[in-house]
Backbone of each chain as ProteinMPNN parsed JSONL, in Angstrom:
{"seq_chain_A": "EDKVVQSPLSLVVHEGDTVTLNCSYEVTNFRSLLWYKQEKKAPTFLFMLTSSGIEKKSGRLSSILDKKELFSILNITATQTGDSAIYLCAGGGSNYKLTFGKGTLLTVNP", "coords_chain_A": {"N_chain_A": [[0.838, -1.201, 0.0], [0.557, 2.183, -0.898], [2.187, 4.991, 0.641], [2.37, 8.161, 2.214], [4.082, 10.373, 4.214], [4.003, 13.185, 6.219], [5.87, 15.733, 7.881], [6.576, 18.461, 10.14], [3.359, 17.833, 11.755], [2.103, 20.137, 12.513], [2.99, 23.602, 12.737], [4.216, 26.551, 14.12], [5.212, 29.785, 13.434], [7.03, 32.934, 13.323], [6.452, 35.889, 11.426], [8.708, 36.359, 8.743], [10.416, 34.317, 9.408], [12.139, 31.332, 8.277], [10.934, 28.32, 6.948], [10.907, 24.725, 6.866], [9.323, 22.091, 5.369], [8.572, 18.655, 5.545], [8.453, 15.626, 3.615], [7.977, 12.275, 3.245], [7.956, 9.315, 1.234], [6.413, 6.285, 0.059], [5.829, 4.863, -2.726], [4.467, 2.839, -5.151], [5.987, 2.153, -8.243], [6.884, 4.828, -8.629], [6.297, 8.107, -9.897], [6.007, 10.88, -9.615], [6.169, 13.739, -7.384], [4.104, 15.808, -5.605], [3.275, 19.088, -4.448], [0.841, 20.866, -2.654], [-1.045, 23.778, -1.699], [-3.331, 24.56, 0.812], [-5.736, 26.686, 1.722], [-8.623, 28.07, 3.245], [-10.22, 26.485, 1.598], [-10.238, 24.875, -1.579], [-7.464, 22.667, -2.369], [-4.587, 24.118, -3.854], [-2.365, 23.92, -6.567], [1.157, 23.716, -6.206], [3.876, 22.73, -6.802], [5.304, 20.26, -8.981], [7.431, 17.538, -8.872], [9.724, 15.541, -10.548], [12.254, 14.708, -11.07], [15.275, 13.817, -9.471], [17.068, 15.889, -7.205], [16.8, 18.287, -8.535], [15.91, 21.563, -8.104], [12.798, 23.134, -7.679], [11.385, 26.331, -8.036], [9.473, 29.064, -6.845], [9.091, 32.229, -6.403], [9.208, 32.908, -3.02], [9.042, 30.301, -2.331], [10.319, 27.012, -2.5], [11.277, 23.755, -3.677], [12.533, 20.427, -3.399], [13.507, 17.21, -4.545], [14.435, 13.997, -3.424], [15.142, 11.118, -4.763], [16.506, 8.88, -4.106], [16.566, 8.695, -1.327], [13.903, 8.852, -0.895], [12.316, 11.207, -0.28], [10.989, 14.547, 0.055], [11.381, 18.098, 0.326], [9.819, 21.144, 1.258], [10.53, 24.451, 1.129], [10.028, 27.576, 2.655], [10.845, 30.844, 2.531], [11.363, 33.913, 4.397], [8.754, 34.161, 5.643], [5.258, 35.021, 5.446], [2.127, 36.278, 6.758], [0.174, 35.485, 5.013], [1.054, 33.062, 4.142], [0.106, 31.198, 5.828], [-1.463, 28.154, 6.102], [-2.607, 24.858, 5.142], [-0.266, 22.573, 4.056], [0.014, 20.263, 1.58], [1.348, 17.154, 0.632], [1.857, 14.909, -2.036], [2.129, 11.7, -3.558], [2.669, 10.353, -6.768], [1.991, 7.475, -8.682], [2.032, 4.842, -11.099], [-0.606, 4.339, -11.456], [-2.642, 6.133, -12.023], [-3.437, 7.522, -9.783], [-3.131, 9.751, -6.92], [-1.425, 9.641, -3.838], [-2.058, 11.065, -0.825], [-0.436, 12.85, 1.834], [-1.115, 13.599, 5.328], [-0.846, 16.257, 5.702], [0.698, 19.433, 6.586], [0.062, 21.803, 8.959], [0.599, 25.107, 8.79], [1.177, 27.947, 10.636], [1.58, 31.362, 10.542], [2.564, 33.878, 12.487], [2.073, 37.414, 13.059]], "CA_chain_A": [[0.0, 0.0, 0.0], [1.33, 3.417, -0.981], [2.122, 5.778, 1.878], [3.061, 9.451, 2.227], [4.107, 10.871, 5.598], [4.488, 14.563, 6.305], [6.235, 16.228, 9.21], [5.716, 18.175, 11.285], [1.921, 17.952, 11.466], [1.771, 21.548, 12.633], [4.154, 24.445, 12.936], [3.883, 27.959, 14.337], [6.414, 30.598, 13.275], [6.798, 34.379, 13.229], [6.728, 36.481, 10.105], [10.126, 36.54, 8.463], [11.138, 33.068, 9.617], [12.217, 30.352, 7.191], [10.427, 27.015, 7.382], [11.123, 23.555, 6.008], [8.322, 21.055, 5.551], [9.123, 17.391, 5.091], [7.532, 14.639, 3.048], [8.595, 11.019, 2.826], [6.968, 8.565, 0.472], [6.617, 4.933, -0.457], [4.833, 4.801, -3.809], [4.802, 1.843, -6.157], [6.232, 2.727, -9.583], [6.852, 6.272, -8.39], [6.504, 8.981, -11.059], [6.042, 12.314, -9.321], [5.869, 14.204, -6.036], [3.409, 17.089, -5.775], [2.951, 19.912, -3.28], [-0.333, 21.722, -2.756], [-1.349, 24.674, -0.58], [-4.773, 24.607, 1.045], [-6.271, 27.645, 2.681], [-9.934, 27.578, 3.693], [-10.959, 26.077, 0.412], [-9.645, 23.753, -2.294], [-6.014, 22.668, -2.557], [-4.081, 24.701, -5.088], [-1.109, 23.285, -6.948], [2.386, 24.502, -6.076], [4.982, 22.158, -7.563], [5.428, 18.834, -9.257], [8.835, 17.164, -9.056], [9.89, 14.192, -11.068], [13.684, 14.383, -11.143], [15.967, 13.97, -8.199], [18.131, 16.879, -7.098], [16.529, 19.532, -9.261], [15.046, 22.409, -7.29], [11.774, 23.968, -8.319], [11.318, 27.554, -7.25], [8.478, 30.06, -7.227], [9.138, 33.296, -5.406], [9.847, 32.518, -1.746], [8.852, 28.871, -2.129], [11.144, 26.124, -3.311], [11.121, 22.361, -3.311], [13.5, 19.534, -4.006], [13.158, 15.799, -4.414], [15.538, 13.035, -3.329], [14.525, 9.836, -5.114], [17.247, 7.787, -3.471], [16.121, 8.615, 0.066], [12.435, 8.875, -0.935], [11.699, 12.315, 0.424], [11.005, 15.875, -0.548], [11.182, 19.192, 1.259], [9.286, 22.413, 0.77], [11.069, 25.561, 1.902], [9.416, 28.89, 2.506], [11.701, 31.851, 3.163], [10.732, 35.203, 4.725], [7.319, 33.83, 5.705], [4.27, 36.083, 5.632], [0.886, 35.722, 7.328], [-0.555, 34.854, 3.92], [1.545, 31.695, 3.937], [-0.621, 30.316, 6.749], [-2.268, 27.22, 5.312], [-2.193, 23.454, 5.203], [0.534, 22.191, 2.896], [-0.198, 18.849, 1.306], [2.303, 16.463, -0.228], [1.222, 13.734, -2.644], [2.976, 10.912, -4.445], [1.983, 9.772, -7.907], [2.581, 6.284, -9.272], [1.598, 4.558, -12.461], [-1.99, 3.861, -11.402], [-3.527, 7.288, -12.212], [-3.878, 8.101, -8.519], [-2.191, 10.387, -6.001], [-1.572, 9.322, -2.422], [-1.789, 12.289, -0.078], [-0.125, 12.857, 3.247], [-2.124, 14.249, 6.156], [-0.66, 17.69, 5.626], [1.325, 20.217, 7.662], [-0.627, 23.072, 9.224], [1.563, 26.179, 9.064], [0.606, 29.204, 11.13], [2.58, 32.417, 10.576], [2.072, 34.98, 13.328], [2.713, 38.692, 12.736]], "C_chain_A": [[0.878, 1.257, 0.0], [1.134, 4.267, 0.275], [2.921, 7.06, 1.719], [2.946, 10.014, 3.639], [4.717, 12.26, 5.627], [4.846, 14.907, 7.75], [6.771, 17.652, 9.101], [4.242, 18.258, 10.885], [1.461, 19.389, 11.614], [3.008, 22.322, 13.065], [3.687, 25.878, 13.109], [5.175, 28.764, 14.283], [6.023, 32.072, 13.289], [7.109, 34.845, 11.818], [8.219, 36.689, 9.936], [10.949, 35.282, 8.669], [11.201, 32.262, 8.327], [11.749, 29.01, 7.723], [10.767, 25.944, 6.357], [10.093, 22.505, 6.363], [8.827, 19.782, 4.886], [8.057, 16.439, 4.583], [8.328, 13.406, 2.661], [7.528, 10.16, 2.163], [7.412, 7.143, 0.19], [5.5, 4.729, -1.468], [5.303, 3.812, -4.852], [4.925, 2.494, -7.527], [6.154, 4.25, -9.544], [7.125, 7.045, -9.682], [6.72, 10.43, -10.655], [5.697, 12.58, -7.864], [5.283, 15.598, -6.183], [3.209, 17.767, -4.432], [1.76, 20.797, -3.614], [-0.419, 22.61, -1.518], [-2.861, 24.715, -0.423], [-5.086, 25.627, 2.127], [-7.699, 27.187, 2.991], [-10.811, 27.155, 2.526], [-10.216, 24.923, -0.257], [-8.12, 23.83, -2.315], [-5.636, 23.3, -3.89], [-2.665, 24.187, -5.326], [0.065, 24.241, -6.779], [3.462, 23.973, -7.021], [4.727, 20.69, -7.874], [6.887, 18.55, -9.538], [8.896, 15.733, -9.548], [11.346, 13.761, -11.075], [14.369, 14.692, -9.834], [16.986, 15.096, -8.273], [17.894, 18.182, -7.821], [15.513, 20.341, -8.468], [14.037, 23.137, -8.156], [11.542, 25.168, -7.416], [10.214, 28.458, -7.786], [8.456, 31.113, -6.14], [9.881, 32.85, -4.163], [9.718, 31.015, -1.465], [9.788, 28.087, -3.033], [10.986, 24.711, -2.801], [12.146, 21.521, -4.038], [13.123, 18.102, -3.665], [14.439, 14.967, -4.306], [14.959, 11.646, -3.559], [15.265, 8.655, -4.502], [16.755, 7.57, -2.048], [14.603, 8.698, 0.202], [11.841, 9.99, -0.074], [11.804, 13.599, -0.387], [10.876, 16.901, 0.568], [10.605, 20.395, 0.525], [9.818, 23.5, 1.699], [10.288, 26.828, 1.616], [10.302, 29.885, 3.259], [10.894, 33.122, 3.418], [9.211, 35.052, 4.799], [6.466, 35.069, 5.979], [2.995, 35.455, 6.186], [0.052, 35.034, 6.248], [-0.068, 33.459, 3.572], [0.85, 30.709, 4.867], [-1.599, 29.457, 5.96], [-1.89, 25.804, 5.718], [-1.425, 23.164, 3.923], [0.464, 20.673, 2.751], [0.87, 18.34, 0.341], [1.588, 15.236, -0.79], [2.204, 13.031, -3.561], [2.145, 10.296, -5.543], [2.727, 8.567, -8.436], [2.04, 6.073, -10.662], [0.13, 4.173, -12.536], [-3.016, 5.001, -11.44], [-3.882, 8.014, -10.922], [-2.746, 8.838, -7.822], [-2.485, 9.875, -4.595], [-1.129, 10.539, -1.635], [-1.325, 11.988, 1.336], [-1.216, 13.604, 3.997], [-1.965, 15.759, 6.186], [0.097, 18.27, 6.804], [0.573, 21.528, 7.772], [0.397, 24.115, 9.647], [0.803, 27.43, 9.505], [1.736, 30.219, 11.233], [1.981, 33.587, 11.354], [2.801, 36.279, 13.005], [3.715, 39.108, 13.802]], "O_chain_A": [[1.813, 1.378, 0.791], [0.066, 4.264, 0.887], [4.017, 7.052, 1.159], [1.85, 10.118, 4.189], [5.817, 12.478, 5.119], [4.216, 14.439, 8.699], [7.358, 18.014, 8.082], [3.925, 18.71, 9.785], [0.537, 19.821, 10.925], [3.934, 21.778, 13.666], [2.86, 26.366, 12.339], [6.127, 28.463, 15.002], [4.841, 32.415, 13.27], [7.931, 34.255, 11.117], [8.909, 37.134, 10.854], [12.066, 35.185, 8.159], [10.418, 32.481, 7.404], [12.126, 28.607, 8.824], [10.897, 26.21, 5.162], [9.997, 22.077, 7.513], [9.427, 19.819, 3.812], [6.918, 16.442, 5.05], [9.246, 13.482, 1.845], [6.345, 10.262, 2.487], [8.601, 6.838, 0.096], [4.359, 4.454, -1.097], [6.41, 3.932, -5.378], [4.074, 3.29, -7.925], [5.443, 4.87, -10.334], [8.028, 6.715, -10.451], [7.518, 11.136, -11.272], [5.037, 11.781, -7.2], [5.887, 16.469, -6.809], [3.002, 17.111, -3.411], [1.676, 21.389, -4.69], [0.061, 22.255, -0.442], [-3.589, 24.884, -1.4], [-4.742, 25.446, 3.295], [-7.948, 25.982, 2.993], [-12.006, 27.446, 2.493], [-9.628, 24.085, 0.427], [-7.548, 24.92, -2.282], [-6.272, 23.056, -4.916], [-1.876, 24.043, -4.392], [-0.009, 25.412, -7.152], [3.906, 24.679, -7.927], [4.037, 19.984, -7.139], [7.515, 19.234, -10.346], [8.216, 14.843, -9.038], [11.636, 12.565, -11.084], [14.081, 15.693, -9.178], [17.685, 15.246, -9.275], [18.711, 19.097, -7.727], [14.407, 19.878, -8.192], [14.364, 23.68, -9.211], [11.506, 25.043, -6.192], [10.036, 28.606, -8.996], [7.868, 30.91, -5.078], [11.047, 32.459, -4.235], [10.237, 30.525, -0.462], [10.018, 28.456, -4.185], [10.613, 24.487, -1.65], [12.576, 21.852, -5.143], [12.506, 17.826, -2.636], [15.409, 15.216, -5.021], [14.356, 11.063, -2.658], [14.715, 7.559, -4.393], [16.55, 6.438, -1.608], [14.08, 8.62, 1.314], [10.969, 9.743, 0.76], [12.569, 13.719, -1.344], [10.326, 16.608, 1.63], [10.87, 20.623, -0.655], [9.582, 23.468, 2.907], [9.932, 27.111, 0.472], [10.483, 29.777, 4.472], [9.887, 33.382, 2.759], [8.477, 35.743, 4.092], [6.891, 36.016, 6.642], [2.804, 34.242, 6.095], [-0.694, 34.1, 6.542], [-0.706, 32.751, 2.793], [0.999, 29.498, 4.701], [-2.456, 29.972, 5.241], [-0.984, 25.583, 6.521], [-1.893, 23.479, 2.829], [0.804, 19.918, 3.662], [1.235, 19.008, -0.626], [0.801, 14.6, -0.089], [3.002, 13.666, -4.249], [1.054, 9.78, -5.299], [3.943, 8.612, -8.623], [1.634, 7.024, -11.33], [-0.333, 3.723, -13.585], [-4.132, 4.847, -10.944], [-4.569, 9.034, -10.968], [-1.568, 8.595, -8.086], [-3.642, 9.699, -4.213], [0.009, 10.993, -1.748], [-1.753, 11.015, 1.957], [-2.126, 14.17, 3.391], [-2.859, 16.467, 6.649], [0.138, 17.68, 7.883], [0.459, 22.274, 6.8], [0.988, 24.022, 10.723], [-0.101, 27.898, 8.813], [2.73, 29.982, 11.919], [1.008, 34.203, 10.92], [3.996, 36.267, 12.712], [4.342, 40.161, 13.683]]}, "seq_chain_B": "NAGVTQTPKFRVLKTGQSMTLLCAQDMNHEYMYWYRQDPGMGLRLIHYSVGEGTTAKGEVPDGYNVSRLKKQNFLLGLESAAPSQTSVYFCASRGRDSDTQYFGPGTRLTVL", "coords_chain_B": {"N_chain_B": [[-12.157, 30.034, -18.709], [-13.852, 27.866, -16.47], [-12.706, 25.863, -15.018], [-12.709, 23.416, -12.573], [-15.816, 22.699, -11.302], [-18.216, 22.433, -8.645], [-21.312, 21.199, -7.467], [-23.816, 20.846, -4.985], [-22.63, 23.688, -2.988], [-22.965, 23.581, -0.259], [-24.701, 21.332, 1.933], [-27.259, 19.921, 3.904], [-28.255, 16.928, 5.247], [-30.643, 14.46, 6.347], [-30.217, 11.455, 8.235], [-30.306, 8.589, 6.214], [-31.367, 9.807, 3.976], [-30.986, 10.512, 0.445], [-28.605, 11.742, -1.961], [-27.048, 13.534, -4.693], [-23.9, 14.563, -5.738], [-22.517, 16.879, -7.961], [-19.889, 17.111, -10.267], [-18.127, 19.092, -12.51], [-15.985, 19.647, -15.297], [-14.111, 21.752, -17.472], [-11.853, 21.357, -18.936], [-11.28, 19.368, -20.633], [-10.295, 17.037, -19.518], [-9.127, 13.701, -19.008], [-9.138, 12.145, -16.654], [-10.887, 11.817, -13.593], [-11.744, 12.517, -10.159], [-13.03, 11.735, -6.906], [-12.769, 12.914, -3.645], [-12.77, 12.752, -0.065], [-12.445, 14.894, 2.75], [-11.437, 14.933, 6.003], [-10.965, 16.17, 9.333], [-7.619, 15.846, 10.367], [-7.257, 13.609, 8.798], [-6.466, 13.95, 6.241], [-6.643, 13.941, 2.615], [-8.782, 11.605, 1.224], [-9.269, 9.118, -1.16], [-12.258, 8.412, -2.825], [-13.739, 7.382, -5.142], [-12.736, 6.98, -8.569], [-12.229, 7.935, -12.019], [-11.096, 6.908, -15.168], [-11.863, 7.57, -17.64], [-14.575, 8.366, -19.877], [-17.502, 6.623, -19.044], [-16.201, 4.773, -17.452], [-15.373, 3.656, -14.165], [-13.777, 3.411, -10.928], [-12.922, 1.928, -7.757], [-11.739, 3.713, -4.904], [-9.901, 4.435, -1.967], [-11.784, 4.62, 0.126], [-14.556, 3.574, -0.589], [-17.048, 2.636, 0.295], [-20.566, 2.993, 0.687], [-20.902, 4.902, -1.195], [-21.664, 5.779, -4.618], [-20.777, 6.158, -8.064], [-20.884, 7.867, -11.251], [-19.961, 8.269, -14.661], [-21.043, 9.473, -17.187], [-20.712, 11.37, -19.119], [-17.808, 12.881, -20.486], [-17.063, 15.292, -19.285], [-18.33, 15.358, -16.842], [-18.712, 14.152, -13.494], [-20.339, 12.225, -11.259], [-21.224, 11.908, -7.853], [-22.837, 9.768, -5.714], [-24.873, 9.382, -2.819], [-26.599, 6.919, -1.423], [-27.977, 6.273, 0.934], [-27.668, 8.256, 3.337], [-25.321, 8.574, 6.03], [-24.337, 9.616, 9.348], [-21.546, 9.352, 9.51], [-20.692, 10.098, 7.055], [-20.547, 12.775, 6.995], [-18.656, 15.413, 5.94], [-16.117, 17.171, 4.025], [-16.263, 17.317, 0.596], [-14.277, 16.873, -2.211], [-13.819, 17.315, -5.652], [-11.682, 16.4, -8.337], [-9.63, 16.823, -11.263], [-7.566, 15.662, -13.974], [-5.272, 15.864, -16.725], [-4.181, 13.681, -19.434], [-1.433, 13.685, -19.662], [-0.071, 14.547, -17.402], [0.549, 14.306, -13.881], [-0.619, 16.181, -12.298], [-3.313, 17.195, -10.423], [-6.315, 19.066, -10.525], [-8.372, 20.899, -8.418], [-11.837, 21.145, -7.458], [-14.021, 23.558, -5.78], [-15.143, 22.376, -3.545], [-17.6, 20.624, -1.505], [-19.489, 21.041, 1.3], [-20.807, 18.756, 3.386], [-23.267, 17.855, 5.667], [-24.538, 15.381, 7.716], [-27.274, 14.63, 9.563]], "CA_chain_B": [[-12.434, 28.651, -18.286], [-14.261, 27.764, -15.082], [-11.907, 24.851, -14.338], [-13.514, 22.369, -11.959], [-16.889, 23.255, -10.487], [-18.972, 21.453, -7.874], [-22.659, 21.593, -7.043], [-23.922, 22.175, -4.377], [-21.52, 24.088, -2.129], [-23.32, 23.14, 1.098], [-25.925, 20.548, 1.991], [-27.541, 19.234, 5.159], [-29.14, 15.789, 5.026], [-30.98, 13.619, 7.491], [-29.801, 10.061, 8.07], [-31.157, 7.804, 5.34], [-31.694, 10.514, 2.742], [-30.024, 10.334, -0.646], [-28.282, 12.947, -2.721], [-26.011, 13.432, -5.718], [-22.998, 15.699, -5.904], [-22.104, 16.991, -9.352], [-18.611, 17.723, -10.588], [-17.98, 19.369, -13.933], [-14.714, 20.273, -15.676], [-14.125, 22.224, -18.857], [-10.464, 21.3, -19.402], [-11.157, 18.183, -21.477], [-9.456, 16.083, -18.809], [-9.547, 12.31, -19.056], [-9.271, 11.507, -15.354], [-11.595, 12.587, -12.574], [-11.596, 11.905, -8.837], [-13.77, 12.236, -5.75], [-12.103, 12.756, -2.359], [-13.352, 13.356, 1.123], [-11.42, 15.415, 3.644], [-11.864, 15.012, 7.385], [-9.878, 16.688, 10.18], [-6.59, 14.895, 10.774], [-7.216, 12.415, 7.945], [-5.985, 14.269, 4.903], [-7.553, 13.681, 1.499], [-8.917, 10.175, 0.961], [-9.914, 8.895, -2.453], [-13.482, 7.621, -2.737], [-13.815, 6.72, -6.438], [-12.138, 7.748, -9.632], [-12.591, 7.517, -13.372], [-10.012, 7.145, -16.124], [-12.438, 7.922, -18.928], [-16.037, 8.307, -19.971], [-18.064, 5.283, -18.946], [-15.41, 3.898, -16.571], [-15.161, 4.105, -12.785], [-13.035, 2.454, -10.111], [-12.967, 2.231, -6.33], [-10.557, 4.24, -4.257], [-9.553, 3.953, -0.641], [-12.955, 4.58, 1.011], [-15.708, 3.622, -1.493], [-18.302, 2.104, 0.835], [-21.622, 3.968, 0.923], [-20.927, 5.864, -2.307], [-21.61, 5.29, -5.982], [-20.378, 7.204, -9.004], [-21.127, 7.618, -12.67], [-19.265, 9.188, -15.59], [-21.735, 9.27, -18.461], [-20.103, 12.309, -20.055], [-16.41, 13.109, -20.145], [-16.869, 16.478, -18.467], [-19.066, 15.292, -15.575], [-18.482, 12.996, -12.625], [-21.349, 12.34, -10.218], [-21.043, 11.103, -6.647], [-24.122, 9.547, -5.078], [-25.024, 8.756, -1.508], [-27.939, 6.322, -1.496], [-28.602, 6.321, 2.253], [-26.626, 8.995, 4.052], [-25.053, 8.263, 7.439], [-23.551, 10.691, 9.992], [-20.119, 9.164, 9.225], [-20.403, 10.707, 5.752], [-20.336, 14.211, 7.199], [-17.293, 15.655, 5.477], [-15.981, 18.062, 2.878], [-16.011, 16.496, -0.584], [-13.596, 17.562, -3.3], [-13.641, 16.689, -6.943], [-10.46, 16.834, -9.0], [-9.431, 16.245, -12.584], [-6.226, 15.827, -14.557], [-5.122, 15.439, -18.102], [-3.504, 12.411, -19.66], [0.025, 13.815, -19.72], [0.534, 15.06, -16.171], [-0.066, 13.825, -12.642], [-1.184, 17.296, -11.546], [-4.767, 17.229, -10.325], [-6.89, 20.377, -10.232], [-9.485, 20.653, -7.514], [-12.996, 22.001, -7.367], [-14.087, 24.337, -4.542], [-15.584, 21.567, -2.412], [-18.979, 20.599, -1.008], [-19.544, 20.712, 2.725], [-22.008, 17.955, 3.631], [-23.54, 17.475, 7.05], [-25.599, 14.394, 7.84], [-27.75, 14.674, 10.954]], "C_chain_B": [[-12.798, 28.616, -16.809], [-13.384, 26.777, -14.324], [-12.794, 23.72, -13.853], [-14.569, 23.027, -11.068], [-17.642, 22.12, -9.796], [-20.307, 22.042, -7.452], [-23.216, 20.514, -6.133], [-22.676, 22.518, -3.582], [-21.737, 23.609, -0.69], [-24.579, 22.293, 1.012], [-26.03, 19.929, 3.375], [-28.562, 18.145, 4.859], [-29.519, 15.162, 6.357], [-30.515, 12.194, 7.188], [-30.82, 9.31, 7.217], [-31.553, 8.497, 4.053], [-30.623, 10.248, 1.684], [-29.742, 11.672, -1.296], [-27.189, 12.641, -3.737], [-25.217, 14.723, -5.76], [-22.514, 15.695, -7.357], [-20.763, 17.683, -9.456], [-18.546, 17.916, -12.094], [-16.632, 20.032, -14.185], [-14.741, 20.606, -17.155], [-12.733, 22.22, -19.458], [-10.212, 20.087, -20.292], [-10.26, 17.11, -20.845], [-10.044, 14.685, -18.872], [-9.92, 11.763, -17.674], [-9.979, 12.42, -14.372], [-11.657, 11.793, -11.282], [-12.577, 12.54, -7.85], [-12.998, 11.875, -4.482], [-13.042, 13.245, -1.253], [-12.206, 13.798, 2.032], [-12.015, 15.602, 5.03], [-10.69, 15.483, 8.229], [-8.903, 15.585, 10.585], [-6.431, 13.692, 9.863], [-6.668, 12.703, 6.561], [-7.055, 14.031, 3.854], [-7.588, 12.177, 1.233], [-9.754, 9.971, -0.291], [-11.113, 7.971, -2.297], [-13.625, 6.744, -3.986], [-13.09, 7.59, -7.446], [-12.544, 7.171, -10.984], [-11.443, 7.859, -14.323], [-10.547, 7.433, -17.515], [-13.952, 7.793, -18.873], [-16.51, 6.863, -19.916], [-17.318, 4.329, -18.051], [-15.3, 4.504, -15.184], [-14.411, 3.02, -12.026], [-13.081, 2.898, -8.658], [-11.637, 2.778, -5.856], [-10.371, 3.621, -2.887], [-10.778, 3.745, 0.265], [-14.252, 4.612, 0.2], [-17.056, 3.252, -0.873], [-19.3, 3.214, 1.133], [-21.769, 4.993, -0.181], [-21.012, 5.128, -3.638], [-21.3, 6.456, -6.895], [-20.812, 6.839, -10.41], [-20.428, 8.692, -13.49], [-19.851, 8.927, -16.975], [-21.196, 10.193, -19.543], [-18.689, 12.615, -19.584], [-16.249, 14.257, -19.16], [-17.519, 16.391, -17.087], [-18.746, 14.022, -14.805], [-19.41, 13.156, -11.421], [-21.021, 11.406, -9.06], [-22.388, 10.989, -5.946], [-24.0, 8.92, -3.704], [-26.449, 8.222, -1.476], [-28.683, 6.43, -0.18], [-27.581, 6.942, 3.209], [-26.542, 8.589, 5.525], [-24.229, 9.4, 8.044], [-22.05, 10.577, 9.716], [-19.718, 9.753, 7.868], [-20.381, 12.238, 5.821], [-18.878, 14.523, 6.898], [-17.298, 16.808, 4.475], [-15.549, 17.198, 1.697], [-15.39, 17.357, -1.677], [-13.58, 16.676, -4.534], [-12.351, 17.219, -7.554], [-10.403, 16.208, -10.381], [-7.995, 16.472, -13.025], [-6.238, 15.353, -16.001], [-4.306, 14.17, -18.206], [-1.998, 12.504, -19.441], [0.689, 14.315, -18.452], [-0.19, 14.506, -14.963], [-0.769, 14.936, -11.857], [-2.702, 17.26, -11.595], [-5.204, 18.637, -9.939], [-8.211, 20.17, -9.515], [-10.632, 21.646, -7.693], [-13.055, 22.655, -5.994], [-14.595, 23.571, -3.33], [-17.07, 21.692, -2.117], [-18.928, 20.191, 0.449], [-20.861, 20.025, 3.009], [-22.098, 17.598, 5.105], [-24.71, 16.504, 7.048], [-26.005, 14.307, 9.309], [-28.381, 13.352, 11.358]], "O_chain_B": [[-12.14, 29.254, -15.987], [-13.319, 26.842, -13.096], [-13.544, 23.132, -14.633], [-14.239, 23.82, -10.186], [-17.697, 20.997, -10.297], [-20.412, 23.224, -7.125], [-23.102, 19.337, -6.475], [-21.751, 21.709, -3.512], [-20.779, 23.273, 0.006], [-25.42, 22.499, 0.137], [-25.04, 19.474, 3.948], [-29.615, 18.418, 4.281], [-28.817, 15.31, 7.357], [-30.434, 11.787, 6.029], [-32.026, 9.379, 7.455], [-32.03, 7.844, 3.125], [-29.511, 9.82, 1.992], [-30.532, 12.611, -1.197], [-26.5, 11.625, -3.648], [-25.773, 15.82, -5.809], [-22.153, 14.654, -7.906], [-20.526, 18.709, -8.819], [-18.871, 17.009, -12.86], [-16.184, 20.869, -13.401], [-15.297, 19.876, -17.974], [-12.45, 22.984, -20.381], [-9.071, 19.808, -20.663], [-9.561, 16.376, -21.543], [-11.257, 14.49, -18.802], [-10.889, 11.017, -17.534], [-9.72, 13.622, -14.313], [-11.627, 10.562, -11.292], [-12.905, 13.722, -7.949], [-12.625, 10.723, -4.261], [-13.963, 14.029, -1.481], [-11.149, 13.17, 2.08], [-12.983, 16.342, 5.205], [-9.538, 15.224, 7.881], [-9.305, 14.532, 11.08], [-5.577, 12.839, 10.106], [-6.429, 11.776, 5.787], [-8.239, 13.933, 4.176], [-6.545, 11.552, 1.039], [-10.813, 10.578, -0.454], [-11.01, 6.89, -1.717], [-13.63, 5.516, -3.894], [-12.859, 8.777, -7.216], [-13.116, 6.085, -11.08], [-10.895, 8.96, -14.283], [-9.775, 7.53, -18.47], [-14.52, 7.2, -17.956], [-16.005, 5.996, -20.629], [-17.739, 3.184, -17.891], [-15.152, 5.717, -15.038], [-14.407, 1.857, -12.428], [-13.256, 4.079, -8.359], [-10.568, 2.381, -6.321], [-10.648, 2.44, -2.675], [-10.809, 2.813, 1.069], [-14.991, 5.593, 0.289], [-18.1, 3.53, -1.464], [-18.961, 4.232, 1.736], [-22.647, 5.854, -0.125], [-20.51, 4.013, -3.782], [-21.534, 7.611, -6.54], [-21.07, 5.677, -10.723], [-20.318, 9.849, -13.082], [-19.246, 8.26, -17.814], [-21.216, 9.859, -20.727], [-18.422, 12.604, -18.382], [-15.384, 14.201, -18.286], [-17.287, 17.258, -16.245], [-18.535, 12.959, -15.389], [-19.28, 14.111, -10.655], [-20.598, 10.267, -9.259], [-23.009, 12.001, -5.62], [-23.156, 8.058, -3.456], [-27.403, 9.0, -1.499], [-29.893, 6.655, -0.17], [-26.753, 6.251, 3.801], [-27.55, 8.302, 6.17], [-23.497, 10.079, 7.323], [-21.35, 11.59, 9.689], [-18.53, 9.887, 7.576], [-20.214, 12.905, 4.8], [-17.974, 13.967, 7.522], [-18.35, 17.345, 4.129], [-14.584, 16.44, 1.792], [-15.904, 18.421, -2.022], [-13.36, 15.467, -4.464], [-11.973, 18.365, -7.311], [-11.045, 15.191, -10.642], [-7.302, 17.355, -12.519], [-7.083, 14.565, -16.425], [-3.805, 13.648, -17.21], [-1.358, 11.518, -19.076], [1.907, 14.491, -18.43], [-1.396, 14.262, -15.007], [-1.44, 14.662, -10.862], [-3.302, 17.29, -12.669], [-4.556, 19.308, -9.136], [-9.054, 19.379, -9.939], [-10.429, 22.812, -8.03], [-12.234, 22.35, -5.13], [-14.493, 24.059, -2.204], [-17.709, 22.698, -2.423], [-18.397, 19.136, 0.795], [-21.922, 20.638, 2.887], [-21.143, 17.107, 5.707], [-25.75, 16.774, 6.447], [-25.202, 13.963, 10.177], [-28.837, 13.206, 12.492]]}, "name": "protein", "num_of_chains": 2, "seq": "EDKVVQSPLSLVVHEGDTVTLNCSYEVTNFRSLLWYKQEKKAPTFLFMLTSSGIEKKSGRLSSILDKKELFSILNITATQTGDSAIYLCAGGGSNYKLTFGKGTLLTVNPNAGVTQTPKFRVLKTGQSMTLLCAQDMNHEYMYWYRQDPGMGLRLIHYSVGEGTTAKGEVPDGYNVSRLKKQNFLLGLESAAPSQTSVYFCASRGRDSDTQYFGPGTRLTVL"}
């Protein structure tokens, strides 16, 4: 059975801090690792990673995949209150499905 | 483009009632999915479809049925609602060439 584990489950930081969110996976016939951001509505797509060691970056957010150690990290630098959300990690295999982790609840205090 | 839309946005049912949730996408996506999200449980796959006329069970299919009569629509049915089905339901779709799923806005369902 495919499994995705995220840590920590929740995190509270102050504006301006840098955070690292972790995601480990065990996915049969692994193809991709995806990160989503969920505020009080639907998850919105952030990144998809398929190659090991190549960083994807969008503004203050970046992510990298390690296919040997089966994990990914999502970094957020200079956090803002608008970064407060649940961050979801998901692993994709060859069976059309994504397996989601339980998410990390990030709270950024002013 | 509207992307993925869901109807209704909110619904309250009594135990034993039935209802259908509608998901529609205008991106010509082949694959569609129904998830439920409960506190502390993450997103769990109920059913999915890899094309018009095809459906398959996900992780938590019991108590739900689905149909995909048209490529753009994916219906989720509850024949006899139970309080354990109180949840937020998300529909998602993706194209053939990428694993990225795009989500609808969700339906908050309460079963009393």
